[in-house]
C-alpha positions in Angstrom: -3.2 3.3 -12.4 -5.0 -0.1 -12.7 -4.4 -2.6 -15.2 -2.6 -6.0 -15.7 1.4 -6.5 -15.2 3.3 -9.2 -16.2 6.3 -10.4 -13.0 8.1 -13.3 -12.5 4.8 -15.3 -11.1 2.5 -14.1 -14.1 0.0 -11.5 -14.7 -0.9 -9.6 -11.6 -3.9 -7.6 -11.1 -2.7 -3.8 -9.9 -5.8 -2.9 -8.0 -5.3 -6.2 -5.9 -1.5 -5.9 -6.1 -2.3 -2.2 -4.2 -5.0 -3.5 -2.1 -3.0 -6.5 -0.5 0.3 -3.4 -0.2 -2.9 -1.0 1.7 -3.7 -3.9 3.7 0.1 -5.0 5.3 1.0 -1.5 5.5 -2.1 -1.0 8.2 -0.4 -3.8 9.5 3.1 -2.9 10.0 1.8 0.7 11.4 -0.2 -1.4 14.0 2.4 -3.0 15.3 4.4 -0.2 15.9 1.6 1.7 17.5 3.2 1.1 20.8 6.6 2.1 20.2 7.9 6.1 20.4 10.5 4.9 17.6 11.9 4.3 14.8 15.2 3.7 15.7 14.7 -0.5 15.0 13.6 0.1 11.7 16.2 2.9 10.7 18.5 0.1 11.7 17.0 -2.6 9.8 16.4 -0.2 6.4 20.1 0.1 6.5 20.7 -3.3 6.5 19.0 -3.6 3.7 20.5 -0.6 2.1 24.3 -1.8 2.7 23.2 -5.8 0.5 21.5 -3.3 -2.6 24.7 -1.6 -2.7 26.7 -4.6 -2.2 25.0 -6.9 -4.9 23.4 -7.2 -8.2 21.0 -10.0 -7.9 18.2 -9.6 -6.7 17.9 -13.3 -5.3 20.7 -13.2 -3.7 20.4 -9.3 -2.1 16.9 -10.9 -0.4 18.5 -14.5 0.5 21.3 -11.9 2.4 18.6 -9.6 4.2 16.8 -12.1 5.7 19.6 -13.8 6.4 21.0 -11.0 8.3 18.1 -10.5 9.9 17.5 -13.9 11.5 20.2 -13.5 12.9 20.5 -10.5 14.4 16.9 -11.4 16.0 19.2 -14.2 17.1 22.5 -12.7 18.3 23.0 -11.7 21.8 25.6 -8.9 20.1 22.4 -6.2 19.5 22.6 -6.6 23.9 25.2 -3.9 23.6 24.3 -2.1 20.5 20.4 -1.0 22.0 18.6 -0.1 24.8 16.5 -3.0 26.6 13.1 -1.2 24.7 15.0 -1.3 21.4 15.8 -4.7 21.3 12.6 -5.9 22.5 11.2 -4.3 20.1 14.1 -5.6 17.5 13.3 -9.1 18.7 9.0 -8.8 18.2 9.8 -7.2 15.0 12.1 -9.3 13.0 10.9 -13.0 15.4 6.7 -12.3 16.0 5.8 -9.8 13.9 7.5 -10.7 10.3 8.3 -14.5 11.1 11.8 -14.8 9.6 12.1 -18.1 9.9 15.3 -20.5 7.9 14.1 -23.1 5.3 16.5 -25.0 3.1 17.2 -22.9 0.8 17.7 -19.6 3.0 15.5 -17.6 5.0 11.6 -16.8 4.5 8.8 -13.7 6.0 6.6 -16.1 8.1 4.0 -14.0 9.1 1.3 -15.3 6.6 0.0 -11.4 5.4 3.4 -10.2 4.4 4.8 -13.4 2.9 3.3 -12.8 -0.6 5.6 -9.0 -0.9 8.2 -8.8 -3.0 11.7 -7.5 -1.5 11.0 -4.6 -2.9 7.2 -4.4 -1.9 8.9 -4.8 1.5 11.3 -2.7 1.6 9.1 0.1 0.5 6.5 -0.6 3.0 9.5 -0.8 5.6 10.2 3.0 4.5 6.8 4.4 4.5 5.7 2.4 7.8 8.5 4.6 8.9 7.9 8.0 7.0 4.3 8.2 8.9 5.4 6.8 12.2 8.4 9.6 11.8 5.4 12.3 11.2 3.3 11.0 14.5 6.2 11.0 16.4 6.9 14.9 15.7 2.6 15.5 15.9 3.0 14.3 19.5 6.1 16.2 20.3 4.8 18.9 19.0 0.9 18.7 20.6 2.9 18.0 24.1 
């Protein structure tokens, strides 16, 4: 699937795009190494799905998603919804790994390695990382 594709930002070489996505997936998986659950990824994926179902405009979907994730990271509401280890992991994933930050026109991913991802790439990587982590956890359970 090498070649050139036209995107809003101009031409991009597909090989470079795939390399970037693979690098980002490796970063996701490296961060997920310390957790024994995909609950946090489930929550984030559900939020993304719900917003995508309610909105049509891609820019609005992106803005709402990162606003909700930022607010979730800084909310006390999750204290009653999640176990402590999941709360800690959620805040770490959103606030430190993704480094979601506010700006004048919304919110953005501050992680220098992930900030170039499109919303679709970001969502796809979340789903892939969850799938891989689930398989890893299932393998671990089968061994034990």
